[in-house]
Each structure stands twice: as structure tokens, then as C-alpha cells.
N, C-alpha and C positions, 0 to 999 in steps of 0.2 A: 787406764782402767774406763771402761765405760759408767757416767752418770746415769739418774733416771731423767735427770733434766735434758741429756744430749744422745742419746742411747736408744732409737726410735729401732723396732721390729718390726716390719710388716707380713704381713704373710698374703699370696694370693692365692683367690679361690677361683674359682669355675663349674661350670655343668658339673655334673656327675662328681663333686668332691669328695677325694678320701678320706672320709672321717675319721679313722684312727691315727693318720699322720696330721691329719689338721689337729686333731685334739692333743697329739705329741708337742707341737707347737704351743699350742693354745696354753697348754699345763704349765711349759717350760718358762713358756716369757712374757705371758698376759698374767698369770697368777702371781698376786701378790703376797712377802713372803717375809713379814713383821718378825719371823722367827732367827731370820737371817743374821750374821755379828759382820753388816755392812749396811751402811744409811742411801744409799740405792741399788737401784734394780732399773729393769727394761720397761721402756712403754709400747704397747704393741698395738697393733693397727690393723686391720682386714679390706684389702681393695679386691678387686676384678673388673677383668675388662669386659663383663657382661654386666650390662644393666637387668633389676628386675631380680625376684628368689631367684635361688641356684638351687638346682636338686639335686640332694648329696643323697653318695648310698647309706642305706637302711630305711628310707623314706624321710630324710632328712628335707627340711627346707631352711635357707642359709639367705639371710639380707643383709647386700655389706650394704657401708653408707659410703663406700668412697672409689671412686674409679683410680684409673693409671696414673693420676698426678699425685698420688701418696707418697710413689714412688720415688719423686723429684726430692724430698725429704728423708727416704730411709736408708738409716745408715748398716742394716741386714736385710735383704728379703731373702724370703722362703719360698719354694717353690715346693707343696708338701702332697706329690704328686698331681700330674696329669693324664686325662681322657683321651681328650679329643687334639686337634689340630693346634696347632701353637697361631692365634693372631699377629700379626704382623705389627700392629699398636704395641703387643705387648716385649716383642723381641727389640721394636726398638725401644721402649720405656727400660728395660732389662739393659741394653747397651750401655744408657746414657745412664743410669744408675753406678753400674762396672766403674764407667769411665773416671767418673768424679768419685770413685773410692770405697762404693759401698762395695757393702761383703756380700755373696752373692751362694744362697744353701741351696741345693736338693734334696728331696728324700723319696727314695724308689723314683716313681718313674719320669718326676719331673726334671728328671735328668736331659729330658729331649726337650724343655725352652730353653735349659743352659746350652744346649748342644743346636739346638736352632740360632739363637743369636751368639753363637760363634765363640763362648765363651772359655771352650773343653781344646778347642784346637789347640795340639803339640801338648796336652797335658794330659795328667793319668786323671779318672772319675771310674767310678761305680755304679753300679743300679742293682736293683734284682736279678738275680742269677738267672732266671726266666726271660730276661729282658736284656741280658748282656749281649746275647746274640746280635741282636737287631741293631739295639746301638752302633756294636763296631761295624754290622754294616752297612748303616745309614750314615756313618761319619767315620770314616775311615783315619780322619786326622787325630780321632782321640785316641789315647792309650787305654783302651777299657779292661780293668782290673776286675772279674766275677767274682774274687773272691773274699777281698776284705768287707767289713762291714762299713767303713768311712776313707774317704779319701780327704787330705786337707793339701791345697794348694795355693794357700794362701790366702787370697781375698776369693777364690772359687772352692764351693767344698761341696763335695756330693755323699749320700750313701745307699747302703744298698736297701730293702724291702723294709718296709712298714718299721717292724719294732729297730732297727738300725738307727731309725730315726732317731729314737732316743740318745745311742750311743752319740753320734752324728754332734744333736742338739747339748748331750751334757760337757763333750768336749770342747763345745764353742766358751760354754757358761765357764770351762776347766782354764781357758785359757785368758777368757774375762776378767776373774775374778779369782784365781786361785784354785789349788784342788782342797783345800781346807771348804770352801764356801761350795765347790761342786760336791762335796759330799755330804753336806747336808741336804741338796736338794735331791741326790739321789735317794738319799735315807727317809726323805719327805716323798720319795714315789715308791718305796721299796725296790727297789733294782742296784746292781751293781755301780758305781761309779766309772768304772772298766771293765767291760767284757774282752778276753785274753778269747784269739782263735779267728777266723774267717768264716766267711759264708759257705764253705764246702762241710762243716757240721752238720748243716741244716738239711742238706740235700739228702736227700730219702738214701737210706741205707742200712741193713742187715741190725738188728738189735743186737747189742753186746752181752753176752752169754757167759753163767757160768765165774763170776767173780766176786759178786756183790761189789762193781765197781762204783757207783756212785758215791758210796760212806765211805769205802776205803779211803779214795780220792777226795774227797771233800776233807777227810782227818789229815792227810797227807799235806794237801795245801793248805791245812790251818797251821800244821809244825811248818813247813816251811815259811812261810808268812813269820813268824817268831822267831826265828833262827835266822836272819837274812843278813848276822855276823860272822855265820858259818861260813865254809866253805862248800857250798852243797852244790858237787857235782852228781852228774846224771848217777853213777855209780852209788854217792850219798843216798839219793832220793832212794835208789832201785832197793836199797837196803833197808830203808825207811819203810820202805814198801811191803819188803820181802819178798820182791820179783829179781830176776836177772836181768840185767842192764838194758839186754837186746828187747826184752819180754816190754820193761817198762817202759822206754824211752819211743816203742810201736804204741801199745798202751795210753799211754799220755796224750800223744797225738790224735790219739778216737776217742779220748776223753774232753778234749780242753780244744781241738782244733790247733794245737801250735806243739811246739816244741818246748821239752822243760827252759833250756836255754834262754829261749825268748822271753817265757814267761817269768822266768828269775826277773831277768833283765826288768822286763815292765813293773815289777814289784818293788825292785832295787830304787829304781828311781821314783815310782808311787810315794814308798820310805824317803826319800830325800828332798820332796818335793815337801811332804807334809814337819820335816826335820828344818828345811828352807825356812819355813812359814812361819814356824812358834817357837825356834829356839836361835839362839847366837853361838852356836859352836862353828866352828872353821870347817871350810870346804874340807879339806881334807880326814876332818873328825868324823864330817857326818859321810863323807866316800866308807872311811871306817866299819860306821854303823848299820851301813846298807849292803855291807860285803862287796864293795868294788875296788875296796884295798888303796886307791889312790886318787888325789884327786883329777888327775892327768884324766883315766880313766873315766870316772863319773863325767866330768865336762864330755868327753868325747859323747858317750850315748846320750847325754843332755841334750847337746848341740841336734844330735840326730834327729832324736824323739820331738822335743820341743821344738828348736831351732832358736832357741838361744843359750844363754848361761846360767851356770848357778847363781853366780852372785848378781846377773842382771835381773832374775826372776827374785830372785829374795828384798832386791831393791822394790821390787813392785809391788809381792803380794805378803810381805814380811807385817804379820801383827803390830800394829804400833801401840 
């Protein structure tokens, strides 16, 4: 787990700085959070490869106090969007930081900095869906996924456009401090700690008609979260929504951007995280409580999504 004394987040600013994406990074990593049930948090710094004031989107001027030498001590480097060509000095600094084990993160068009540094060759990555084709054409060694909100490749992470940066930053908090702290930060931001679905739900599409869909689905999802221990098949959910199974599955994806099965799996894992952090229940009991039936099934999905085991997660994040 990071320590406020040891885990340093450095954001790289540039001329034409994307103010929303930069604001997301500063809000999550720079803001002091005395309300959290932890005595440590990140330290935060901004650097730039350019000297002098930077003109940011919206007529804002940003004065950075540090140059690229700040990356020598960074534990996490964040590129909150990028508008211009990538300076060779920044490429070199990013490569050096990555070689010594720093986590390198991009939001939206910031992915082009990571790509220029060769950090994404042979890896999955994402960016805003409007930039995806250009990224794939310029860097054919990257496996560009234009649909997901973010991609975690271990020490290299990329997010889709703008608001997806919130999702990725909260994912980082969840990895570093656990689900309970992540939920507290998300509550302060007044956002969901984890959004299901993908970018395809934000590409322009015809509006849904004649269903009262938002109210119906919000009630259904709330009901499902409250009954995780049940056998929640598509048929059972469809009956709860008073729809046919086929129509329900189609409309569920239209509304949430994912399938009922994947959504339920993610909700069950979130519930399991909470129980691992806050109770002494054995893993098989937690599997029952979240509707995964067996510890084997829970371990399988836990490793797939979080790249660790329930036991290791508990050792790291359980409340003392």
C-alpha cells in the first residue's frame, strides 16, 4: 500500500493542457482527504518539458515549478492528455521512469506519449474512440481496444476520453488502498466507484423510446444488488423487469453497455471485496453470500479481474 511519504504522483503538463483531464488527476491524487480511514495518501507534483507559463484550454495559464527531472522520483506518472508532438526529452524521461518500475498512466490523447515511448508495443491500450483509428494506424504494434473505459497492463495503464480518466484514477486508488477507500473517494466525487460497460454506450445512437427505461432499470439494478445471494439468471432478471428474456438481454446491453452476466459478476466481486475487507468470513462463505456458490469460482473471477487471490487481497486491505 502506498505511503504519503513514499508514493509520489507526478502529472506532466503541456501547452494546450486538457483542463478537465488535469483537474481529474489533481482532484483524486492531490486533494488532502482527512476523512479517509487511512493515515496515508499520495503526494502530488506537476512538471513540464516546457519552461514558462503554459496556456491551457479555457484561457487558463498554468505555471509549473518543476521540469522533467521530477520524473526521476515519481512512483506514478500521469499524462492527462496531449495536444502536440512529443518531445524527445519527454520520451526519454518516461522510458527511464518505466524501466525503474514507475507506473505510467495516460488519459485520453495522453496515450500518444506512451506510444511514442514504446511502452505499449505488444500490449492492449485504449483512448477516446475518436482517436482509436489514428493510434492503431500510427502504432500497429499496439492492440488498440476502442470500446473499453480503461486498460490495466500492470505498470502501464490507459483510459478512454475525459470522464473515463475518473474511472481509471479510481481503479488506481482501489488497487492501492482497497475498495472501501475507493468508495469513500467516489462518494466525495459524487460518482460511481465502478462504471460497467464500455465506450460504445457513449457513441451517438438513437434514443430509446417507450420503455420508461431509466426508472425501470435503476430499480432492477438496485434490486439485483440487494439479492446477490440468489440465482440471478437472465430469466430471473427478465421476470423481475416484466420482460421476455430475449428482449431483456438486448435492452440491458443498450442501457448499461454490458451483458447481464458480466454486470452481475462485477457486482458480486465488488461485494466480495467489501466482505473481505470488513469481515472475518472464510472465502467459501463469502462466495455463498455474493452468489458465486464456491470458493473456486470466486478465486477464478477474482484472479481474472484483480490479478490476485481473495486471501492476498484480504491480507493487504482488511481493516485492522
